[in-house]
mmCIF entry with sequence, helices, sheets and N, C-alpha, C, O atoms, coordinates in Angstrom:
data_MODEL
# 
_entry.id   MODEL 
# 
_entity.id                         1 
_entity.type                       polymer 
_entity.pdbx_number_of_molecules   1 
# 
_entity_poly.entity_id                      1 
_entity_poly.type                           'polypeptide(L)' 
_entity_poly.nstd_linkage                   no 
_entity_poly.nstd_monomer                   no 
_entity_poly.pdbx_seq_one_letter_code       MYGWMFRHLPGPLWMRIVLSVLLLAAALALLVQFVFPWLEQFTSLTDSTIGAAQIP 
_entity_poly.pdbx_seq_one_letter_code_can   MYGWMFRHLPGPLWMRIVLSVLLLAAALALLVQFVFPWLEQFTSLTDSTIGAAQIP 
_entity_poly.pdbx_strand_id                 A 
# 
loop_
_entity_poly_seq.entity_id 
_entity_poly_seq.num 
_entity_poly_seq.mon_id 
_entity_poly_seq.hetero 
1 1  MET n 
1 2  TYR n 
1 3  GLY n 
1 4  TRP n 
1 5  MET n 
1 6  PHE n 
1 7  ARG n 
1 8  HIS n 
1 9  LEU n 
1 10 PRO n 
1 11 GLY n 
1 12 PRO n 
1 13 LEU n 
1 14 TRP n 
1 15 MET n 
1 16 ARG n 
1 17 ILE n 
1 18 VAL n 
1 19 LEU n 
1 20 SER n 
1 21 VAL n 
1 22 LEU n 
1 23 LEU n 
1 24 LEU n 
1 25 ALA n 
1 26 ALA n 
1 27 ALA n 
1 28 LEU n 
1 29 ALA n 
1 30 LEU n 
1 31 LEU n 
1 32 VAL n 
1 33 GLN n 
1 34 PHE n 
1 35 VAL n 
1 36 PHE n 
1 37 PRO n 
1 38 TRP n 
1 39 LEU n 
1 40 GLU n 
1 41 GLN n 
1 42 PHE n 
1 43 THR n 
1 44 SER n 
1 45 LEU n 
1 46 THR n 
1 47 ASP n 
1 48 SER n 
1 49 THR n 
1 50 ILE n 
1 51 GLY n 
1 52 ALA n 
1 53 ALA n 
1 54 GLN n 
1 55 ILE n 
1 56 PRO n 
# 
_struct_asym.id          A 
_struct_asym.entity_id   1 
# 
loop_
_struct_conf.conf_type_id 
_struct_conf.id 
_struct_conf.pdbx_PDB_helix_id 
_struct_conf.beg_label_comp_id 
_struct_conf.beg_label_asym_id 
_struct_conf.beg_label_seq_id 
_struct_conf.pdbx_beg_PDB_ins_code 
_struct_conf.end_label_comp_id 
_struct_conf.end_label_asym_id 
_struct_conf.end_label_seq_id 
_struct_conf.pdbx_end_PDB_ins_code 
_struct_conf.beg_auth_comp_id 
_struct_conf.beg_auth_asym_id 
_struct_conf.beg_auth_seq_id 
_struct_conf.end_auth_comp_id 
_struct_conf.end_auth_asym_id 
_struct_conf.end_auth_seq_id 
_struct_conf.pdbx_PDB_helix_class 
_struct_conf.details 
_struct_conf.pdbx_PDB_helix_length 
HELX_P HELX_P1 AA1 GLY A 3  ? HIS A 8  ? GLY A 3  HIS A 8  1 ? 6  
HELX_P HELX_P2 AA2 LEU A 13 ? LEU A 30 ? LEU A 13 LEU A 30 1 ? 18 
HELX_P HELX_P3 AA3 LEU A 31 ? VAL A 35 ? LEU A 31 VAL A 35 3 ? 5  
HELX_P HELX_P4 AA4 PHE A 36 ? GLU A 40 ? PHE A 36 GLU A 40 1 ? 5  
# 
_struct_conf_type.id          HELX_P 
_struct_conf_type.criteria    ? 
_struct_conf_type.reference   ? 
# 
loop_
_atom_site.group_PDB 
_atom_site.id 
_atom_site.type_symbol 
_atom_site.label_atom_id 
_atom_site.label_alt_id 
_atom_site.label_comp_id 
_atom_site.label_asym_id 
_atom_site.label_entity_id 
_atom_site.label_seq_id 
_atom_site.pdbx_PDB_ins_code 
_atom_site.Cartn_x 
_atom_site.Cartn_y 
_atom_site.Cartn_z 
_atom_site.occupancy 
_atom_site.B_iso_or_equiv 
_atom_site.pdbx_formal_charge 
_atom_site.auth_seq_id 
_atom_site.auth_comp_id 
_atom_site.auth_asym_id 
_atom_site.auth_atom_id 
_atom_site.pdbx_PDB_model_num 
ATOM 1   N N  . MET A 1 1  ? -0.015  22.061  -18.109 1.00 0.00 ? 1  MET A N  1 
ATOM 2   C CA . MET A 1 1  ? -0.517  20.770  -17.608 1.00 0.00 ? 1  MET A CA 1 
ATOM 3   C C  . MET A 1 1  ? -0.824  20.890  -16.132 1.00 0.00 ? 1  MET A C  1 
ATOM 4   O O  . MET A 1 1  ? -1.885  20.451  -15.687 1.00 0.00 ? 1  MET A O  1 
ATOM 5   N N  . TYR A 1 2  ? 0.076   21.472  -15.364 1.00 0.00 ? 2  TYR A N  1 
ATOM 6   C CA . TYR A 1 2  ? -0.116  21.564  -13.930 1.00 0.00 ? 2  TYR A CA 1 
ATOM 7   C C  . TYR A 1 2  ? -1.072  22.715  -13.554 1.00 0.00 ? 2  TYR A C  1 
ATOM 8   O O  . TYR A 1 2  ? -1.696  22.667  -12.494 1.00 0.00 ? 2  TYR A O  1 
ATOM 9   N N  . GLY A 1 3  ? -1.188  23.726  -14.392 1.00 0.00 ? 3  GLY A N  1 
ATOM 10  C CA . GLY A 1 3  ? -2.015  24.913  -14.086 1.00 0.00 ? 3  GLY A CA 1 
ATOM 11  C C  . GLY A 1 3  ? -3.461  24.633  -13.892 1.00 0.00 ? 3  GLY A C  1 
ATOM 12  O O  . GLY A 1 3  ? -4.098  25.336  -13.107 1.00 0.00 ? 3  GLY A O  1 
ATOM 13  N N  . TRP A 1 4  ? -4.047  23.643  -14.558 1.00 0.00 ? 4  TRP A N  1 
ATOM 14  C CA . TRP A 1 4  ? -5.472  23.429  -14.510 1.00 0.00 ? 4  TRP A CA 1 
ATOM 15  C C  . TRP A 1 4  ? -5.826  22.981  -13.043 1.00 0.00 ? 4  TRP A C  1 
ATOM 16  O O  . TRP A 1 4  ? -6.893  23.357  -12.557 1.00 0.00 ? 4  TRP A O  1 
ATOM 17  N N  . MET A 1 5  ? -4.980  22.208  -12.341 1.00 0.00 ? 5  MET A N  1 
ATOM 18  C CA . MET A 1 5  ? -5.305  21.827  -10.993 1.00 0.00 ? 5  MET A CA 1 
ATOM 19  C C  . MET A 1 5  ? -5.152  22.979  -10.063 1.00 0.00 ? 5  MET A C  1 
ATOM 20  O O  . MET A 1 5  ? -5.971  23.210  -9.173  1.00 0.00 ? 5  MET A O  1 
ATOM 21  N N  . PHE A 1 6  ? -4.055  23.722  -10.290 1.00 0.00 ? 6  PHE A N  1 
ATOM 22  C CA . PHE A 1 6  ? -3.738  24.848  -9.397  1.00 0.00 ? 6  PHE A CA 1 
ATOM 23  C C  . PHE A 1 6  ? -4.841  25.906  -9.416  1.00 0.00 ? 6  PHE A C  1 
ATOM 24  O O  . PHE A 1 6  ? -5.150  26.485  -8.375  1.00 0.00 ? 6  PHE A O  1 
ATOM 25  N N  . ARG A 1 7  ? -5.413  26.159  -10.531 1.00 0.00 ? 7  ARG A N  1 
ATOM 26  C CA . ARG A 1 7  ? -6.479  27.151  -10.691 1.00 0.00 ? 7  ARG A CA 1 
ATOM 27  C C  . ARG A 1 7  ? -7.763  26.737  -9.967  1.00 0.00 ? 7  ARG A C  1 
ATOM 28  O O  . ARG A 1 7  ? -8.523  27.604  -9.534  1.00 0.00 ? 7  ARG A O  1 
ATOM 29  N N  . HIS A 1 8  ? -8.008  25.510  -9.833  1.00 0.00 ? 8  HIS A N  1 
ATOM 30  C CA . HIS A 1 8  ? -9.296  25.029  -9.237  1.00 0.00 ? 8  HIS A CA 1 
ATOM 31  C C  . HIS A 1 8  ? -9.178  24.838  -7.704  1.00 0.00 ? 8  HIS A C  1 
ATOM 32  O O  . HIS A 1 8  ? -10.185 24.576  -7.045  1.00 0.00 ? 8  HIS A O  1 
ATOM 33  N N  . LEU A 1 9  ? -8.037  24.959  -7.166  1.00 0.00 ? 9  LEU A N  1 
ATOM 34  C CA . LEU A 1 9  ? -7.880  24.781  -5.711  1.00 0.00 ? 9  LEU A CA 1 
ATOM 35  C C  . LEU A 1 9  ? -8.386  26.100  -4.987  1.00 0.00 ? 9  LEU A C  1 
ATOM 36  O O  . LEU A 1 9  ? -8.170  27.212  -5.468  1.00 0.00 ? 9  LEU A O  1 
ATOM 37  N N  . PRO A 1 10 ? -9.043  25.911  -3.851  1.00 0.00 ? 10 PRO A N  1 
ATOM 38  C CA . PRO A 1 10 ? -9.538  27.075  -3.131  1.00 0.00 ? 10 PRO A CA 1 
ATOM 39  C C  . PRO A 1 10 ? -8.468  27.762  -2.258  1.00 0.00 ? 10 PRO A C  1 
ATOM 40  O O  . PRO A 1 10 ? -7.445  27.164  -1.923  1.00 0.00 ? 10 PRO A O  1 
ATOM 41  N N  . GLY A 1 11 ? -8.729  29.016  -1.903  1.00 0.00 ? 11 GLY A N  1 
ATOM 42  C CA . GLY A 1 11 ? -7.848  29.657  -0.942  1.00 0.00 ? 11 GLY A CA 1 
ATOM 43  C C  . GLY A 1 11 ? -6.825  30.599  -1.551  1.00 0.00 ? 11 GLY A C  1 
ATOM 44  O O  . GLY A 1 11 ? -6.743  30.739  -2.771  1.00 0.00 ? 11 GLY A O  1 
ATOM 45  N N  . PRO A 1 12 ? -6.058  31.237  -0.703  1.00 0.00 ? 12 PRO A N  1 
ATOM 46  C CA . PRO A 1 12 ? -4.985  32.107  -1.157  1.00 0.00 ? 12 PRO A CA 1 
ATOM 47  C C  . PRO A 1 12 ? -3.833  31.320  -1.780  1.00 0.00 ? 12 PRO A C  1 
ATOM 48  O O  . PRO A 1 12 ? -3.863  30.089  -1.814  1.00 0.00 ? 12 PRO A O  1 
ATOM 49  N N  . LEU A 1 13 ? -2.828  32.027  -2.269  1.00 0.00 ? 13 LEU A N  1 
ATOM 50  C CA . LEU A 1 13 ? -1.728  31.337  -2.981  1.00 0.00 ? 13 LEU A CA 1 
ATOM 51  C C  . LEU A 1 13 ? -0.949  30.383  -2.068  1.00 0.00 ? 13 LEU A C  1 
ATOM 52  O O  . LEU A 1 13 ? -0.563  29.308  -2.528  1.00 0.00 ? 13 LEU A O  1 
ATOM 53  N N  . TRP A 1 14 ? -0.705  30.717  -0.827  1.00 0.00 ? 14 TRP A N  1 
ATOM 54  C CA . TRP A 1 14 ? 0.088   29.825  0.018   1.00 0.00 ? 14 TRP A CA 1 
ATOM 55  C C  . TRP A 1 14 ? -0.704  28.537  0.280   1.00 0.00 ? 14 TRP A C  1 
ATOM 56  O O  . TRP A 1 14 ? -0.124  27.456  0.377   1.00 0.00 ? 14 TRP A O  1 
ATOM 57  N N  . MET A 1 15 ? -2.049  28.665  0.394   1.00 0.00 ? 15 MET A N  1 
ATOM 58  C CA . MET A 1 15 ? -2.868  27.441  0.642   1.00 0.00 ? 15 MET A CA 1 
ATOM 59  C C  . MET A 1 15 ? -2.915  26.595  -0.620  1.00 0.00 ? 15 MET A C  1 
ATOM 60  O O  . MET A 1 15 ? -2.885  25.368  -0.528  1.00 0.00 ? 15 MET A O  1 
ATOM 61  N N  . ARG A 1 16 ? -2.987  27.199  -1.775  1.00 0.00 ? 16 ARG A N  1 
ATOM 62  C CA . ARG A 1 16 ? -2.996  26.420  -3.007  1.00 0.00 ? 16 ARG A CA 1 
ATOM 63  C C  . ARG A 1 16 ? -1.666  25.680  -3.222  1.00 0.00 ? 16 ARG A C  1 
ATOM 64  O O  . ARG A 1 16 ? -1.635  24.567  -3.746  1.00 0.00 ? 16 ARG A O  1 
ATOM 65  N N  . ILE A 1 17 ? -0.578  26.326  -2.805  1.00 0.00 ? 17 ILE A N  1 
ATOM 66  C CA . ILE A 1 17 ? 0.768   25.640  -2.889  1.00 0.00 ? 17 ILE A CA 1 
ATOM 67  C C  . ILE A 1 17 ? 0.790   24.449  -1.992  1.00 0.00 ? 17 ILE A C  1 
ATOM 68  O O  . ILE A 1 17 ? 1.202   23.361  -2.392  1.00 0.00 ? 17 ILE A O  1 
ATOM 69  N N  . VAL A 1 18 ? 0.339   24.652  -0.754  1.00 0.00 ? 18 VAL A N  1 
ATOM 70  C CA . VAL A 1 18 ? 0.361   23.520  0.188   1.00 0.00 ? 18 VAL A CA 1 
ATOM 71  C C  . VAL A 1 18 ? -0.581  22.364  -0.214  1.00 0.00 ? 18 VAL A C  1 
ATOM 72  O O  . VAL A 1 18 ? -0.242  21.186  -0.096  1.00 0.00 ? 18 VAL A O  1 
ATOM 73  N N  . LEU A 1 19 ? -1.751  22.745  -0.682  1.00 0.00 ? 19 LEU A N  1 
ATOM 74  C CA . LEU A 1 19 ? -2.682  21.727  -1.162  1.00 0.00 ? 19 LEU A CA 1 
ATOM 75  C C  . LEU A 1 19 ? -2.132  20.941  -2.412  1.00 0.00 ? 19 LEU A C  1 
ATOM 76  O O  . LEU A 1 19 ? -2.271  19.723  -2.519  1.00 0.00 ? 19 LEU A O  1 
ATOM 77  N N  . SER A 1 20 ? -1.519  21.701  -3.318  1.00 0.00 ? 20 SER A N  1 
ATOM 78  C CA . SER A 1 20 ? -0.990  21.050  -4.492  1.00 0.00 ? 20 SER A CA 1 
ATOM 79  C C  . SER A 1 20 ? 0.148   20.120  -4.151  1.00 0.00 ? 20 SER A C  1 
ATOM 80  O O  . SER A 1 20 ? 0.274   19.068  -4.779  1.00 0.00 ? 20 SER A O  1 
ATOM 81  N N  . VAL A 1 21 ? 1.016   20.467  -3.147  1.00 0.00 ? 21 VAL A N  1 
ATOM 82  C CA . VAL A 1 21 ? 2.082   19.588  -2.721  1.00 0.00 ? 21 VAL A CA 1 
ATOM 83  C C  . VAL A 1 21 ? 1.515   18.334  -2.036  1.00 0.00 ? 21 VAL A C  1 
ATOM 84  O O  . VAL A 1 21 ? 1.990   17.216  -2.238  1.00 0.00 ? 21 VAL A O  1 
ATOM 85  N N  . LEU A 1 22 ? 0.505   18.565  -1.240  1.00 0.00 ? 22 LEU A N  1 
ATOM 86  C CA . LEU A 1 22 ? -0.140  17.408  -0.564  1.00 0.00 ? 22 LEU A CA 1 
ATOM 87  C C  . LEU A 1 22 ? -0.868  16.465  -1.530  1.00 0.00 ? 22 LEU A C  1 
ATOM 88  O O  . LEU A 1 22 ? -0.840  15.252  -1.328  1.00 0.00 ? 22 LEU A O  1 
ATOM 89  N N  . LEU A 1 23 ? -1.520  16.994  -2.576  1.00 0.00 ? 23 LEU A N  1 
ATOM 90  C CA . LEU A 1 23 ? -2.122  16.161  -3.598  1.00 0.00 ? 23 LEU A CA 1 
ATOM 91  C C  . LEU A 1 23 ? -1.103  15.422  -4.387  1.00 0.00 ? 23 LEU A C  1 
ATOM 92  O O  . LEU A 1 23 ? -1.297  14.242  -4.678  1.00 0.00 ? 23 LEU A O  1 
ATOM 93  N N  . LEU A 1 24 ? -0.022  16.057  -4.750  1.00 0.00 ? 24 LEU A N  1 
ATOM 94  C CA . LEU A 1 24 ? 1.023   15.355  -5.452  1.00 0.00 ? 24 LEU A CA 1 
ATOM 95  C C  . LEU A 1 24 ? 1.708   14.255  -4.649  1.00 0.00 ? 24 LEU A C  1 
ATOM 96  O O  . LEU A 1 24 ? 2.056   13.199  -5.177  1.00 0.00 ? 24 LEU A O  1 
ATOM 97  N N  . ALA A 1 25 ? 1.895   14.534  -3.338  1.00 0.00 ? 25 ALA A N  1 
ATOM 98  C CA . ALA A 1 25 ? 2.458   13.544  -2.472  1.00 0.00 ? 25 ALA A CA 1 
ATOM 99  C C  . ALA A 1 25 ? 1.539   12.380  -2.277  1.00 0.00 ? 25 ALA A C  1 
ATOM 100 O O  . ALA A 1 25 ? 2.017   11.252  -2.164  1.00 0.00 ? 25 ALA A O  1 
ATOM 101 N N  . ALA A 1 26 ? 0.185   12.597  -2.229  1.00 0.00 ? 26 ALA A N  1 
ATOM 102 C CA . ALA A 1 26 ? -0.773  11.530  -2.103  1.00 0.00 ? 26 ALA A CA 1 
ATOM 103 C C  . ALA A 1 26 ? -0.778  10.718  -3.398  1.00 0.00 ? 26 ALA A C  1 
ATOM 104 O O  . ALA A 1 26 ? -0.863  9.490   -3.373  1.00 0.00 ? 26 ALA A O  1 
ATOM 105 N N  . ALA A 1 27 ? -0.691  11.387  -4.478  1.00 0.00 ? 27 ALA A N  1 
ATOM 106 C CA . ALA A 1 27 ? -0.665  10.620  -5.777  1.00 0.00 ? 27 ALA A CA 1 
ATOM 107 C C  . ALA A 1 27 ? 0.556   9.751   -5.899  1.00 0.00 ? 27 ALA A C  1 
ATOM 108 O O  . ALA A 1 27 ? 0.461   8.622   -6.380  1.00 0.00 ? 27 ALA A O  1 
ATOM 109 N N  . LEU A 1 28 ? 1.695   10.241  -5.481  1.00 0.00 ? 28 LEU A N  1 
ATOM 110 C CA . LEU A 1 28 ? 2.976   9.497   -5.462  1.00 0.00 ? 28 LEU A CA 1 
ATOM 111 C C  . LEU A 1 28 ? 2.859   8.263   -4.506  1.00 0.00 ? 28 LEU A C  1 
ATOM 112 O O  . LEU A 1 28 ? 3.272   7.151   -4.834  1.00 0.00 ? 28 LEU A O  1 
ATOM 113 N N  . ALA A 1 29 ? 2.295   8.521   -3.356  1.00 0.00 ? 29 ALA A N  1 
ATOM 114 C CA . ALA A 1 29 ? 2.142   7.469   -2.356  1.00 0.00 ? 29 ALA A CA 1 
ATOM 115 C C  . ALA A 1 29 ? 1.253   6.320   -2.860  1.00 0.00 ? 29 ALA A C  1 
ATOM 116 O O  . ALA A 1 29 ? 1.531   5.142   -2.635  1.00 0.00 ? 29 ALA A O  1 
ATOM 117 N N  . LEU A 1 30 ? 0.163   6.718   -3.555  1.00 0.00 ? 30 LEU A N  1 
ATOM 118 C CA . LEU A 1 30 ? -0.731  5.664   -4.152  1.00 0.00 ? 30 LEU A CA 1 
ATOM 119 C C  . LEU A 1 30 ? 0.001   4.870   -5.224  1.00 0.00 ? 30 LEU A C  1 
ATOM 120 O O  . LEU A 1 30 ? -0.140  3.651   -5.316  1.00 0.00 ? 30 LEU A O  1 
ATOM 121 N N  . LEU A 1 31 ? 0.785   5.579   -6.034  1.00 0.00 ? 31 LEU A N  1 
ATOM 122 C CA . LEU A 1 31 ? 1.553   4.883   -7.069  1.00 0.00 ? 31 LEU A CA 1 
ATOM 123 C C  . LEU A 1 31 ? 2.579   3.919   -6.413  1.00 0.00 ? 31 LEU A C  1 
ATOM 124 O O  . LEU A 1 31 ? 2.700   2.781   -6.867  1.00 0.00 ? 31 LEU A O  1 
ATOM 125 N N  . VAL A 1 32 ? 3.288   4.322   -5.406  1.00 0.00 ? 32 VAL A N  1 
ATOM 126 C CA . VAL A 1 32 ? 4.281   3.484   -4.792  1.00 0.00 ? 32 VAL A CA 1 
ATOM 127 C C  . VAL A 1 32 ? 3.650   2.296   -4.060  1.00 0.00 ? 32 VAL A C  1 
ATOM 128 O O  . VAL A 1 32 ? 4.192   1.191   -4.081  1.00 0.00 ? 32 VAL A O  1 
ATOM 129 N N  . GLN A 1 33 ? 2.517   2.525   -3.423  1.00 0.00 ? 33 GLN A N  1 
ATOM 130 C CA . GLN A 1 33 ? 1.872   1.454   -2.621  1.00 0.00 ? 33 GLN A CA 1 
ATOM 131 C C  . GLN A 1 33 ? 1.075   0.465   -3.438  1.00 0.00 ? 33 GLN A C  1 
ATOM 132 O O  . GLN A 1 33 ? 1.015   -0.709  -3.072  1.00 0.00 ? 33 GLN A O  1 
ATOM 133 N N  . PHE A 1 34 ? 0.470   0.880   -4.512  1.00 0.00 ? 34 PHE A N  1 
ATOM 134 C CA . PHE A 1 34 ? -0.460  -0.014  -5.244  1.00 0.00 ? 34 PHE A CA 1 
ATOM 135 C C  . PHE A 1 34 ? -0.074  -0.283  -6.675  1.00 0.00 ? 34 PHE A C  1 
ATOM 136 O O  . PHE A 1 34 ? -0.044  -1.430  -7.119  1.00 0.00 ? 34 PHE A O  1 
ATOM 137 N N  . VAL A 1 35 ? 0.223   0.792   -7.403  1.00 0.00 ? 35 VAL A N  1 
ATOM 138 C CA . VAL A 1 35 ? 0.405   0.625   -8.869  1.00 0.00 ? 35 VAL A CA 1 
ATOM 139 C C  . VAL A 1 35 ? 1.723   0.002   -9.196  1.00 0.00 ? 35 VAL A C  1 
ATOM 140 O O  . VAL A 1 35 ? 1.753   -0.934  -9.994  1.00 0.00 ? 35 VAL A O  1 
ATOM 141 N N  . PHE A 1 36 ? 2.838   0.459   -8.628  1.00 0.00 ? 36 PHE A N  1 
ATOM 142 C CA . PHE A 1 36 ? 4.122   -0.062  -8.940  1.00 0.00 ? 36 PHE A CA 1 
ATOM 143 C C  . PHE A 1 36 ? 4.311   -1.551  -8.520  1.00 0.00 ? 36 PHE A C  1 
ATOM 144 O O  . PHE A 1 36 ? 4.896   -2.309  -9.293  1.00 0.00 ? 36 PHE A O  1 
ATOM 145 N N  . PRO A 1 37 ? 3.852   -1.983  -7.364  1.00 0.00 ? 37 PRO A N  1 
ATOM 146 C CA . PRO A 1 37 ? 3.936   -3.387  -7.009  1.00 0.00 ? 37 PRO A CA 1 
ATOM 147 C C  . PRO A 1 37 ? 3.114   -4.271  -7.964  1.00 0.00 ? 37 PRO A C  1 
ATOM 148 O O  . PRO A 1 37 ? 3.555   -5.362  -8.327  1.00 0.00 ? 37 PRO A O  1 
ATOM 149 N N  . TRP A 1 38 ? 1.890   -3.793  -8.382  1.00 0.00 ? 38 TRP A N  1 
ATOM 150 C CA . TRP A 1 38 ? 1.105   -4.527  -9.331  1.00 0.00 ? 38 TRP A CA 1 
ATOM 151 C C  . TRP A 1 38 ? 1.847   -4.638  -10.663 1.00 0.00 ? 38 TRP A C  1 
ATOM 152 O O  . TRP A 1 38 ? 1.888   -5.699  -11.287 1.00 0.00 ? 38 TRP A O  1 
ATOM 153 N N  . LEU A 1 39 ? 2.431   -3.516  -11.079 1.00 0.00 ? 39 LEU A N  1 
ATOM 154 C CA . LEU A 1 39 ? 3.114   -3.488  -12.437 1.00 0.00 ? 39 LEU A CA 1 
ATOM 155 C C  . LEU A 1 39 ? 4.406   -4.295  -12.410 1.00 0.00 ? 39 LEU A C  1 
ATOM 156 O O  . LEU A 1 39 ? 4.893   -4.706  -13.463 1.00 0.00 ? 39 LEU A O  1 
ATOM 157 N N  . GLU A 1 40 ? 4.953   -4.522  -11.263 1.00 0.00 ? 40 GLU A N  1 
ATOM 158 C CA . GLU A 1 40 ? 6.245   -5.305  -11.201 1.00 0.00 ? 40 GLU A CA 1 
ATOM 159 C C  . GLU A 1 40 ? 6.128   -6.690  -11.693 1.00 0.00 ? 40 GLU A C  1 
ATOM 160 O O  . GLU A 1 40 ? 7.113   -7.256  -12.166 1.00 0.00 ? 40 GLU A O  1 
ATOM 161 N N  . GLN A 1 41 ? 4.949   -7.284  -11.605 1.00 0.00 ? 41 GLN A N  1 
ATOM 162 C CA . GLN A 1 41 ? 4.806   -8.669  -12.043 1.00 0.00 ? 41 GLN A CA 1 
ATOM 163 C C  . GLN A 1 41 ? 4.833   -8.835  -13.526 1.00 0.00 ? 41 GLN A C  1 
ATOM 164 O O  . GLN A 1 41 ? 4.970   -9.943  -14.045 1.00 0.00 ? 41 GLN A O  1 
ATOM 165 N N  . PHE A 1 42 ? 4.698   -7.702  -14.223 1.00 0.00 ? 42 PHE A N  1 
ATOM 166 C CA . PHE A 1 42 ? 4.726   -7.749  -15.678 1.00 0.00 ? 42 PHE A CA 1 
ATOM 167 C C  . PHE A 1 42 ? 6.078   -7.351  -16.260 1.00 0.00 ? 42 PHE A C  1 
ATOM 168 O O  . PHE A 1 42 ? 6.238   -7.362  -17.481 1.00 0.00 ? 42 PHE A O  1 
ATOM 169 N N  . THR A 1 43 ? 7.041   -7.006  -15.437 1.00 0.00 ? 43 THR A N  1 
ATOM 170 C CA . THR A 1 43 ? 8.380   -6.591  -15.858 1.00 0.00 ? 43 THR A CA 1 
ATOM 171 C C  . THR A 1 43 ? 9.410   -7.575  -15.335 1.00 0.00 ? 43 THR A C  1 
ATOM 172 O O  . THR A 1 43 ? 9.137   -8.365  -14.431 1.00 0.00 ? 43 THR A O  1 
ATOM 173 N N  . SER A 1 44 ? 10.551  -7.516  -15.896 1.00 0.00 ? 44 SER A N  1 
ATOM 174 C CA . SER A 1 44 ? 11.651  -8.381  -15.428 1.00 0.00 ? 44 SER A CA 1 
ATOM 175 C C  . SER A 1 44 ? 12.790  -7.508  -14.842 1.00 0.00 ? 44 SER A C  1 
ATOM 176 O O  . SER A 1 44 ? 13.965  -7.869  -14.919 1.00 0.00 ? 44 SER A O  1 
ATOM 177 N N  . LEU A 1 45 ? 12.427  -6.409  -14.285 1.00 0.00 ? 45 LEU A N  1 
ATOM 178 C CA . LEU A 1 45 ? 13.421  -5.508  -13.770 1.00 0.00 ? 45 LEU A CA 1 
ATOM 179 C C  . LEU A 1 45 ? 14.127  -6.072  -12.507 1.00 0.00 ? 45 LEU A C  1 
ATOM 180 O O  . LEU A 1 45 ? 15.253  -5.682  -12.199 1.00 0.00 ? 45 LEU A O  1 
ATOM 181 N N  . THR A 1 46 ? 13.477  -6.957  -11.812 1.00 0.00 ? 46 THR A N  1 
ATOM 182 C CA . THR A 1 46 ? 14.077  -7.494  -10.568 1.00 0.00 ? 46 THR A CA 1 
ATOM 183 C C  . THR A 1 46 ? 14.914  -8.723  -10.808 1.00 0.00 ? 46 THR A C  1 
ATOM 184 O O  . THR A 1 46 ? 15.550  -9.231  -9.884  1.00 0.00 ? 46 THR A O  1 
ATOM 185 N N  . ASP A 1 47 ? 14.928  -9.234  -12.093 1.00 0.00 ? 47 ASP A N  1 
ATOM 186 C CA . ASP A 1 47 ? 15.797  -10.397 -12.404 1.00 0.00 ? 47 ASP A CA 1 
ATOM 187 C C  . ASP A 1 47 ? 17.212  -10.010 -12.445 1.00 0.00 ? 47 ASP A C  1 
ATOM 188 O O  . ASP A 1 47 ? 17.597  -9.087  -13.162 1.00 0.00 ? 47 ASP A O  1 
ATOM 189 N N  . SER A 1 48 ? 18.020  -10.715 -11.671 1.00 0.00 ? 48 SER A N  1 
ATOM 190 C CA . SER A 1 48 ? 19.431  -10.412 -11.586 1.00 0.00 ? 48 SER A CA 1 
ATOM 191 C C  . SER A 1 48 ? 20.195  -11.250 -12.562 1.00 0.00 ? 48 SER A C  1 
ATOM 192 O O  . SER A 1 48 ? 19.952  -12.448 -12.706 1.00 0.00 ? 48 SER A O  1 
ATOM 193 N N  . THR A 1 49 ? 21.143  -10.599 -13.247 1.00 0.00 ? 49 THR A N  1 
ATOM 194 C CA . THR A 1 49 ? 21.961  -11.327 -14.199 1.00 0.00 ? 49 THR A CA 1 
ATOM 195 C C  . THR A 1 49 ? 23.397  -11.497 -13.698 1.00 0.00 ? 49 THR A C  1 
ATOM 196 O O  . THR A 1 49 ? 24.245  -12.051 -14.397 1.00 0.00 ? 49 THR A O  1 
ATOM 197 N N  . ILE A 1 50 ? 23.653  -11.021 -12.501 1.00 0.00 ? 50 ILE A N  1 
ATOM 198 C CA . ILE A 1 50 ? 25.002  -11.122 -11.932 1.00 0.00 ? 50 ILE A CA 1 
ATOM 199 C C  . ILE A 1 50 ? 25.231  -12.550 -11.499 1.00 0.00 ? 50 ILE A C  1 
ATOM 200 O O  . ILE A 1 50 ? 24.434  -13.100 -10.739 1.00 0.00 ? 50 ILE A O  1 
ATOM 201 N N  . GLY A 1 51 ? 26.295  -13.156 -11.962 1.00 0.00 ? 51 GLY A N  1 
ATOM 202 C CA . GLY A 1 51 ? 26.572  -14.552 -11.616 1.00 0.00 ? 51 GLY A CA 1 
ATOM 203 C C  . GLY A 1 51 ? 25.916  -15.520 -12.556 1.00 0.00 ? 51 GLY A C  1 
ATOM 204 O O  . GLY A 1 51 ? 26.069  -16.728 -12.372 1.00 0.00 ? 51 GLY A O  1 
ATOM 205 N N  . ALA A 1 52 ? 25.196  -15.066 -13.550 1.00 0.00 ? 52 ALA A N  1 
ATOM 206 C CA . ALA A 1 52 ? 24.541  -15.961 -14.481 1.00 0.00 ? 52 ALA A CA 1 
ATOM 207 C C  . ALA A 1 52 ? 25.455  -16.550 -15.498 1.00 0.00 ? 52 ALA A C  1 
ATOM 208 O O  . ALA A 1 52 ? 25.256  -17.678 -15.949 1.00 0.00 ? 52 ALA A O  1 
ATOM 209 N N  . ALA A 1 53 ? 26.492  -15.773 -15.878 1.00 0.00 ? 53 ALA A N  1 
ATOM 210 C CA . ALA A 1 53 ? 27.427  -16.277 -16.883 1.00 0.00 ? 53 ALA A CA 1 
ATOM 211 C C  . ALA A 1 53 ? 28.469  -17.235 -16.252 1.00 0.00 ? 53 ALA A C  1 
ATOM 212 O O  . ALA A 1 53 ? 29.064  -16.942 -15.215 1.00 0.00 ? 53 ALA A O  1 
ATOM 213 N N  . GLN A 1 54 ? 28.651  -18.337 -16.893 1.00 0.00 ? 54 GLN A N  1 
ATOM 214 C CA . GLN A 1 54 ? 29.612  -19.342 -16.427 1.00 0.00 ? 54 GLN A CA 1 
ATOM 215 C C  . GLN A 1 54 ? 30.898  -19.183 -17.182 1.00 0.00 ? 54 GLN A C  1 
ATOM 216 O O  . GLN A 1 54 ? 30.878  -19.271 -18.410 1.00 0.00 ? 54 GLN A O  1 
ATOM 217 N N  . ILE A 1 55 ? 32.012  -18.955 -16.534 1.00 0.00 ? 55 ILE A N  1 
ATOM 218 C CA . ILE A 1 55 ? 33.317  -18.833 -17.142 1.00 0.00 ? 55 ILE A CA 1 
ATOM 219 C C  . ILE A 1 55 ? 33.936  -20.188 -17.193 1.00 0.00 ? 55 ILE A C  1 
ATOM 220 O O  . ILE A 1 55 ? 34.141  -20.805 -16.147 1.00 0.00 ? 55 ILE A O  1 
ATOM 221 N N  . PRO A 1 56 ? 34.250  -20.691 -18.385 1.00 0.00 ? 56 PRO A N  1 
ATOM 222 C CA . PRO A 1 56 ? 34.849  -22.061 -18.492 1.00 0.00 ? 56 PRO A CA 1 
ATOM 223 C C  . PRO A 1 56 ? 36.283  -22.124 -17.951 1.00 0.00 ? 56 PRO A C  1 
ATOM 224 O O  . PRO A 1 56 ? 36.905  -23.186 -17.972 1.00 0.00 ? 56 PRO A O  1 
# 
């Protein structure tokens, strides 16, 4: 899965490693900045249940 991207990058091995790390970091940054906040509105992961139960 990862090899297809690595084979198409230009340069020697060390440059392909650096470029692949930078591309993966950029993809992760885009996910954290845009995709995950947009997706949060459709999930209830931020709803807290602590203190919701009333003990009689």
